[in-house]
Structures are given as structure tokens and as C-alpha cells.
C-alpha positions as CSV (number, residue, x, y, z in Angstrom):
1,M,0.1,-0.1,0.0
2,R,1.2,3.2,-1.0
3,S,1.9,5.8,2.0
4,H,1.0,9.4,1.7
5,S,3.7,11.9,2.5
6,Y,3.1,15.2,4.2
7,D,3.4,16.8,0.8
8,D,0.9,14.6,-0.6
9,V,-1.7,15.9,1.9
10,L,-0.9,19.5,1.4
11,S,-1.1,19.1,-2.3
12,G,-4.6,17.5,-2.3
13,P,-7.9,19.4,-2.8
14,R,-8.7,21.9,0.0
15,K,-12.2,22.5,1.3
16,R,-13.2,26.1,0.6
17,K,-14.5,27.9,3.7
18,V,-18.3,28.6,3.3
19,P,-18.9,32.3,4.1
20,E,-21.0,33.3,7.0
21,V,-23.9,35.8,6.0
22,P,-25.8,37.8,8.7
23,A,-29.4,36.5,8.6
24,E,-31.1,39.9,7.8
25,P,-34.8,39.7,7.3
26,G,-35.7,39.9,3.7
27,L,-32.6,38.2,2.6
28,V,-33.6,35.7,-0.2
29,V,-31.9,32.3,0.0
30,E,-32.6,28.8,-1.1
31,D,-32.8,25.4,0.5
32,P,-30.7,23.1,-1.6
33,A,-32.4,19.8,-0.7
34,S,-35.9,20.9,-1.4
35,G,-35.4,23.8,-3.8
36,F,-37.5,26.1,-1.8
37,C,-36.6,29.7,-2.4
38,G,-37.8,32.5,-0.2
39,A,-37.1,35.5,1.7
40,L,-35.9,35.4,5.3
41,V,-38.7,36.2,7.8
42,K,-36.8,35.4,11.1
43,L,-34.8,32.9,13.0
44,E,-36.2,31.1,15.7
45,Y,-35.1,28.1,17.8
46,G,-32.2,27.2,15.7
47,N,-34.3,27.4,12.2
48,A,-34.7,29.7,9.6
49,V,-38.4,30.8,8.5
50,L,-38.6,31.6,4.9
51,E,-41.5,33.1,2.7
52,D,-41.7,32.4,-1.1
53,R,-43.4,34.9,-3.6
54,K,-46.8,33.2,-3.0
55,G,-46.7,33.9,0.7
56,R,-46.1,30.3,1.9
57,H,-43.9,29.9,4.9
58,R,-41.5,27.1,5.5
59,V,-39.1,26.3,8.3
60,F,-35.4,24.8,7.7
61,P,-32.8,24.0,10.2
62,L,-29.7,26.3,10.5
63,G,-26.2,24.8,10.0
64,P,-23.1,25.2,8.0
65,A,-23.8,25.8,4.2
66,A,-27.3,25.0,4.9
67,F,-28.6,27.5,2.2
68,L,-27.6,28.8,-1.3
69,L,-27.3,32.7,-1.8
70,E,-27.3,33.5,-5.5
71,G,-26.3,29.9,-6.2
72,K,-23.6,29.5,-3.7
73,P,-23.5,27.8,-0.3
74,V,-23.6,30.2,2.8
75,T,-24.0,29.7,6.5
76,L,-26.7,32.0,8.0
77,V,-25.7,33.5,11.4
78,P,-27.6,35.8,13.7
79,V,-27.1,39.5,13.2
80,R,-25.0,41.0,15.9
81,E,-26.6,43.9,17.8
82,K,-24.8,47.1,17.4
83,P,-23.9,48.7,20.8
84,A,-26.6,51.3,21.6
85,A,-25.3,54.9,20.8
86,V,-24.9,57.3,23.8
87,T,-27.7,59.7,23.7
88,T,-26.4,63.2,24.1
89,R,-29.7,64.8,23.2
90,S,-33.1,64.8,24.8
91,A,-36.4,64.3,23.0
92,S,-36.7,68.0,22.5
93,G,-33.2,68.2,20.9
94,S,-31.6,70.0,23.9
95,V,-28.4,68.9,25.3
96,K,-29.2,66.0,27.7
97,V,-28.0,66.4,31.4
98,T,-26.8,63.0,32.7
99,G,-27.0,62.3,36.5
100,L,-30.0,64.7,36.4
101,K,-31.5,65.4,39.9
102,A,-35.0,67.2,39.3
103,R,-34.7,71.0,40.4
104,V,-37.0,72.2,43.1
105,A,-40.3,73.2,41.3
106,R,-40.3,77.1,40.7
107,D,-43.3,79.0,41.5
108,S,-43.7,79.8,37.9
109,R,-46.1,77.3,36.0
110,I,-47.1,76.5,32.5
111,W,-50.7,75.8,31.8
112,V,-52.0,73.7,29.0
113,E,-55.6,73.1,28.0
114,G,-56.1,69.5,28.7
115,K,-54.6,66.1,29.8
116,H,-53.3,65.0,26.3
117,D,-51.5,68.5,25.9
118,A,-49.8,68.0,29.3
119,E,-48.8,64.2,28.2
120,L,-47.6,65.4,24.8
121,V,-45.4,68.2,26.4
122,E,-44.0,65.7,28.9
123,R,-43.2,63.2,26.2
124,V,-40.9,65.7,24.3
125,W,-39.8,68.5,26.8
126,G,-40.0,66.4,30.2
127,H,-36.3,66.4,30.4
128,D,-35.9,70.1,30.0
129,L,-38.8,70.7,32.5
130,R,-37.2,68.8,35.2
131,V,-33.8,70.3,34.6
132,E,-35.5,73.9,35.0
133,G,-37.9,72.9,37.8
134,V,-41.2,73.7,35.8
135,V,-44.3,72.1,36.5
136,V,-47.0,71.6,33.6
137,E,-50.7,71.6,34.7
138,P,-53.9,71.2,32.7
139,L,-56.6,73.6,32.5
140,D,-59.5,71.7,31.2
141,G,-60.2,74.6,28.7
142,V,-59.6,78.2,28.8
143,D,-63.0,79.6,29.2
144,S,-62.3,80.9,32.8
145,L,-58.6,81.8,32.1
146,A,-58.8,85.3,33.4
147,D,-60.3,84.0,36.8
148,R,-57.8,81.3,37.0
149,I,-54.9,83.7,36.6
150,A,-56.3,86.1,39.2
151,E,-56.6,83.2,41.7
152,F,-52.9,82.1,40.9
153,G,-51.6,85.6,41.6
154,T,-48.7,86.3,39.3
155,G,-45.8,88.6,39.9
156,P,-42.0,88.8,39.7
157,G,-40.4,85.2,40.0
158,R,-44.2,83.8,39.6
159,R,-44.9,83.8,36.0
160,L,-47.6,82.0,33.9
161,G,-47.0,80.6,30.5
162,V,-50.3,79.3,28.9
163,L,-50.7,77.0,25.6
164,V,-53.9,77.4,23.9
165,D,-55.1,75.1,21.2
166,H,-56.7,76.6,17.8
167,L,-55.4,80.1,18.6
168,V,-56.4,81.8,15.2
169,P,-57.8,85.1,14.7
170,G,-61.7,85.1,15.1
171,T,-62.0,82.0,17.4
172,K,-63.5,81.9,20.8
173,E,-59.8,81.2,22.0
174,A,-58.3,84.3,20.5
175,R,-61.1,86.6,21.9
176,I,-60.2,85.1,25.6
177,V,-56.4,85.7,25.2
178,E,-57.0,89.2,23.9
179,T,-58.4,90.1,27.3
180,I,-55.3,89.1,29.3
181,R,-53.4,92.2,30.1
182,D,-50.7,90.7,32.6
183,E,-47.0,91.2,31.9
184,N,-46.3,88.2,34.0
185,V,-48.4,86.0,31.7
186,L,-47.4,84.8,28.2
187,V,-50.0,82.9,26.2
188,T,-48.9,81.1,23.1
189,G,-50.7,78.9,20.8
190,H,-51.1,76.7,17.8
191,P,-53.7,76.7,14.9
192,Y,-54.8,73.1,15.2
193,V,-58.2,72.2,16.4
194,D,-56.8,69.9,18.7
195,V,-53.1,69.1,19.9
196,W,-53.4,65.6,18.2
197,Q,-53.2,67.6,14.9
198,A,-50.0,69.0,15.8
199,V,-48.3,65.4,15.6
200,K,-47.1,65.1,12.1
201,P,-49.4,62.4,10.2
202,G,-46.3,60.3,9.3
203,A,-45.6,59.9,13.0
204,V,-48.7,58.0,13.4
205,G,-48.8,56.1,10.2
206,I,-51.3,58.2,8.2
207,K,-50.9,60.4,5.2
208,A,-52.9,63.2,6.5
209,W,-55.4,63.9,9.3
210,P,-58.8,63.4,8.2
211,V,-61.3,66.4,7.6
212,V,-64.1,66.2,10.3
213,P,-67.5,67.6,9.4
214,K,-68.9,70.3,11.5
215,G,-71.1,69.3,14.2
216,I,-69.0,66.2,14.9
217,E,-66.7,66.3,18.0
218,W,-63.3,66.3,16.5
219,K,-61.6,63.4,18.3
220,Q,-64.7,61.2,17.7
221,G,-64.7,62.0,14.0
222,I,-60.9,61.3,13.7
223,C,-61.4,57.9,15.4
224,A,-64.3,57.0,13.4
225,A,-62.6,58.0,10.1
226,L,-59.3,56.0,10.9
227,G,-60.8,53.1,12.9
228,W,-59.1,53.7,16.0
229,G,-61.9,53.0,18.3
230,E,-62.6,55.2,21.3
231,P,-60.7,58.5,21.7
232,Y,-58.8,57.2,24.6
233,E,-57.6,54.5,22.4
234,G,-56.8,56.8,19.5
235,W,-54.9,59.0,21.9
236,Q,-52.5,56.1,22.8
237,R,-51.8,55.6,19.1
238,V,-50.9,59.3,18.7
239,L,-48.9,59.5,21.8
240,S,-47.0,56.2,21.1
241,G,-45.9,57.7,17.6
242,V,-44.1,60.7,19.1
243,G,-40.5,59.9,19.8
244,G,-39.1,63.4,19.8
245,F,-39.5,67.1,18.4
246,R,-39.1,65.9,14.8
247,D,-42.6,64.2,15.1
248,L,-44.3,67.6,15.9
249,E,-45.4,70.3,13.6
250,T,-43.3,73.7,13.8
251,P,-46.1,76.0,15.3
252,L,-46.4,73.7,18.4
253,L,-42.5,73.6,18.8
254,G,-42.3,77.3,18.9
255,A,-45.2,77.8,21.1
256,V,-43.9,75.7,23.8
257,E,-40.3,76.6,23.5
258,R,-41.2,80.4,24.1
259,L,-43.3,79.5,27.2
260,I,-40.4,77.6,28.7
261,D,-38.1,80.4,28.0
262,F,-40.5,82.8,29.5
263,V,-41.3,81.2,32.9
264,T,-37.4,80.3,33.4
265,T,-36.1,83.8,32.6
266,E,-35.0,85.6,35.8
267,Q,-36.5,88.9,36.1
268,G,-34.6,91.8,37.2
């Protein structure tokens, strides 16, 4: 029997290393045994779930050279998660203060019309407000704004910033605001019927906010048109779509920023 030398072994055919490919969803691969070709849906329990062009799903075990990619054997491997980036900006776009300890609340306040307004302001500006020690309170409407201001008692170091919905010329809200003559009160607003509408449609997965016919309560009309159920359910959809200031319309951004500046400015 002929013995093989070390040189013979080295000179023989070498196995090619099969490339490893990250298992990105949507990657189109083929199972060579069955000929089933489809897009990768997900990896689960050591298997790959593929979907073909007819929407059929098949499950195949993972393993070395288990699939073909563009006709060549590959080994699918889980996608490595990238380290989370260090966040240096808050949801409002301001510089984020690390190790924040909330400041003792100022005497000055920001008032908004309702609960939804307060929750939206908290979602985007909450970090800034805690840094500055500013409390946001819902008014439940502005019909009695002048009386509420009188009860509050403004003065140096005790300012009020008020955010008003639908603040456009000729509206009830505009007429109420025109009666306020207090240098320690700043009223700003946005042109939208409700603060929901100040959220960009794309942030909540729609092309545009539906037009609600007159005589129908706006939130009810929106939820009916979009199939969102009751207003409290619709609001959860809206709020969950807001991740930061880029999801809000410019008029609301400017209005809130001016209020924060006003109530945090030290008076001489």
C-alpha cells in the first residue's frame, strides 16, 4: 500500500470555507435539498423561516452551508446587535443632562388646555422641564382663564405660560386671550383644532389627518374615520408615535419653547 507523505496531503484538494452571512430579514436564500426559495422572515429556535413569493412559509434548520445565496453555499448567522449609541440629546433636541436630579419646582407654571396636551409636552420636553424645575398643569379649557390667573396671583418670579389650542384670529380662544393684560403671563398657541393634529401624520402612520365635518366632535370624528376605536384608544396611538421634537409640527414646537423660556427667565 502506498503511503501518503506530508507533501501529498498538502497538495490534495482543500475544502473552501463557506462564507457566513448575517441573517437579515428579507434576505433571499434557497434550501438546496427541496429547492424552496424565499425571503428570510426570522430566525427562531435554531431554524430559519422563509417566505416564498406566494406567501407560503417553510421552516429549515440552520447549519453550516445549509442555504444557497445566489447559487453559492452560505451559513446564516444571527445579526450582531450594534452597541446602543450614547444619547446626548433629549427628546426636545436640547443637550441631555446626565445624572439629573430634578430641580425644586419654581413658583412659575405652564398651563395647557387638557390632559393630552400635558402628556405630549411631557413626552417631548419632560427632561428640559425637570432640569428647569417647571411644572405643567392642565386647565381643562380656557373659558375661565382670566379668573384662574387672578386666583394664581402672578408677580416677579411667579410667571405663567399658557398654551392654547386653535389660537387663530376670530376664534373663541383668540377673543379670550385678547382680554389678558398681565406682563407676567405669556399666552402662546398653535392653529390646530386639537393638539393631536400638531403631531405629524407620518408619525402615526397616516398620510394626513382626516377632515371632520362640522357638528361632529373632532376626536370622535378622527377615530371613526381611522378606525381607532374610542378617543382614549386613539390618543394612545398618537402619543406612542411621538419619539421626539421631529414628530411635531413647527407651530407647536415654537409655542412651547417660548413658554419655557418665559417662565425660566430671571427677572431683574
